[in-house]
Residue, then its C-alpha position, 0 to 999 in steps of 0.5 A: m208146250i210148256v205144260q208138256t215140259l213140266i209134265l215131262l220133268r215131273t215124270i223124270i223126277y218120279f222116274l229117277g226117284g231122286k237119283n243124282m247124275a252119278n247114280l243114273s243107270e245106262l238106261d236112264l242116260q239113254n232115255l235122257r239122250h233120246l229126249m234131248g235128241g227129240y228136242d233137237v230134231t223138232h227144233c231143226k224141223m220146225k225151223e226148216y218148215a218156218e223158212c219154207a212157209s210163205d204164209t205169215k201165220v204158218k211161219q210164226f207157228f213153226e218159229k214158235g214151235a222151234q223156239s219152244a223145242m229149244q227152250n224145252k231142251q235147255q230146261l231139261m239140261e238145267f234140271l240135270q245139272 
């Protein structure tokens, strides 16, 4: 997922064309909110799946996915500051 995040960040940089936060359009902001919301949903779902899993490997898989989604959101937020 880290590779996907880096690709996403490169895409955002390209898409924004070096704009700062004050110059983002409403559509830009909506797209960024959508991305961050997706990470929140993924984190919550993966966490819930991990709690329901009885198999150790499956549980670890979903825990790792939940952690990765939260890290991706935090990286995106850091990038936007």
